[in-house]
Every structure is written in structure tokens, then in C-alpha cells.
C-alpha positions, 0 to 999 in steps of 0.5 A, spaced: 438 517 486 443 512 484 449 511 489 455 511 486 459 505 487 465 505 492 472 504 489 479 501 493 485 505 491 492 502 493 498 506 494 504 501 494 512 502 494 518 502 499 518 506 505 519 513 504 516 513 497 510 518 499 505 513 500 502 517 506 503 524 503 499 522 496 494 518 500 492 524 504 492 528 498 488 524 494 483 523 500 482 530 500 481 531 493 475 526 493 472 529 499 473 536 496 469 533 490 463 531 495 464 524 496 467 520 502 474 518 503 477 513 508 484 512 509 487 505 511 494 504 513 497 497 513 499 494 517 494 497 522 499 496 529 493 498 533 490 491 533 492 485 536 495 482 530 498 489 528 502 489 535 505 482 534 507 485 527 510 491 530 514 487 535 517 483 530 519 489 526 522 492 532 526 485 534 522 483 540 519 477 536 522 472 531 518 469 526 520 466 519 518 470 513 512 466 511 509 467 518 510 474 518 506 475 511 501 471 514 500 476 520 500 481 515 495 478 511 491 477 517 491 484 519 488 486 512 483 480 513 481 484 520 479 490 516 475 486 511 468 487 514 469 495 515 472 496 508 466 492 505 462 496 508 465 502 506 465 500 499 458 498 499 456 505 502 459 508 496 466 511 499 473 511 496 477 507 500 485 509 500 490 504 502 497 506 504 500 499 503 495 493 501 495 486 497 501 487 493 506 489 499 506 482 502 507 479 495 513 484 494 516 483 501 515 475 501 517 474 494 524 478 496 524 473 502 524 467 497 516 466 498 512 464 492 508 470 490 502 465 487 501 463 494 501 470 497 496 472 491 492 466 493 492 468 500 488 474 499 483 473 494 478 473 498 479 480 500 476 486 497 481 487 490 483 494 488 480 498 482 487 501 481 494 500 484 499 506 484 506 504 485 510 510 487 517 507 485 524 510 489 530 507 489 532 504 496 538 509 497 532 514 496 528 511 502 535 511 506 536 519 505 529 520 507 529 517 513 536 516 517 534 514 524 529 509 527 529 504 521 526 498 522 529 491 520 526 491 513 528 498 512 535 497 514 536 491 509 538 495 502 539 488 499 532 486 501 529 493 499 532 492 492 529 485 491 522 488 494 523 494 488 524 489 483 517 485 485 513 491 485 516 493 478 514 486 476 507 487 479 506 494 476 506 491 469 499 488 470 492 491 468 490 496 473 497 498 476 500 505 474 508 506 476 509 513 478 516 516 479 516 517 486 523 521 486 520 527 484 517 533 489 510 531 492 506 536 487 509 532 481 507 526 483 500 528 485 499 530 478 501 523 475 496 520 481 490 525 479 492 523 471 492 516 473 485 516 477 482 521 472 478 515 469 476 511 475 474 516 479 473 522 475 478 527 478 481 533 475 488 535 476 
């Protein structure tokens, strides 16, 4: 029996866009279809690098924008061996944030997007990236308290959104309206992945 190849599916978008919800729903669909699926959420705050990221987001550390993105990228490289192993075993790896997040947030802070792409060229690349697109005001409405320093900066979030929208014109991306109820968003996610993963709505 030939083992089916693994695939990496990335959900991107502002906080509160529904990435976690849709990642869990997708993993559940994949598992119900008889394949293994693993969700990986970035940043992974459990690692030493992830703990530094958390400290910076909560205002306990001060790093320049370029250093912050280097930390985010390093956090993904911490996961590289595990992701490669899962893909080699034929699993579906579902990422809640991945490569494009550094590009979007870095570009929003005047960093070179080509540099941010280049830093990540040796990481496993997504087969499909799904942008759950919402307005910054929607993110605020969905989470009114305990917002980190990025979540409180609406001007920054608008620039992040524009970067995501620009990236979503590339091949392998699907831009989905995240303003709608989760069931409607899930239907579009399944449609986008019907070919790559053979899923049915």
C-alpha cells in the first residue's frame, strides 16, 4: 500500500479571525476521514524562545521589530524537525499562524517582506494558506479584554491586514470572509481544500 503524502495547511489572519476554531474543525474532518492530523499553533509559548515572545507581548521585554520577527521565525524552526517527521509519515499538519504571519506583522512595522520570506525558505512550506479576513474593529469586538500590545494597536492591525490581503493574491492562497458565522467560514474552507485534501463539505 502506498502511503499518501502529508500536507501542511496554514490558517492566517488577525487575532480573533477564527483561525483556532477552523483549525480544530479541519483537523476533526481529516481525522474523521481516516487520516492523522496535528494542529500546531504559533507562537508556541511553551518553548524557551516562545517564552521570550510572550514576555515581549506582555511588555516585560523590549525588542525591536526585527528582533521580534527573528524570534517568531526561530520559534517555527524549533518545530521544523517535528513537522518534517509528521509530513513524512503522511499526516496533515494544520498550522494556526505560520510563515505569512511574520511577513504581515513585519511588513506592517516597515521590515522588508522579501527578507522575511527569505528567512523562512528552509521551513516546510504550506500546500495551502487560508486567510480568514476580518477588519481590526471586528477583532476588538470579539476580544475586549486582555489584549496584547499588537492587539491594541488598530493602525498596526490595518497595515497587517493589507499585507495579508496582498499576500493572498499569490498562488496557493484562499481569502475567506471571516466576518461570517463559523459554519459559513468552514464551508468555504472545505471548498478550498476539496482538491488538495479530497475533503467534502
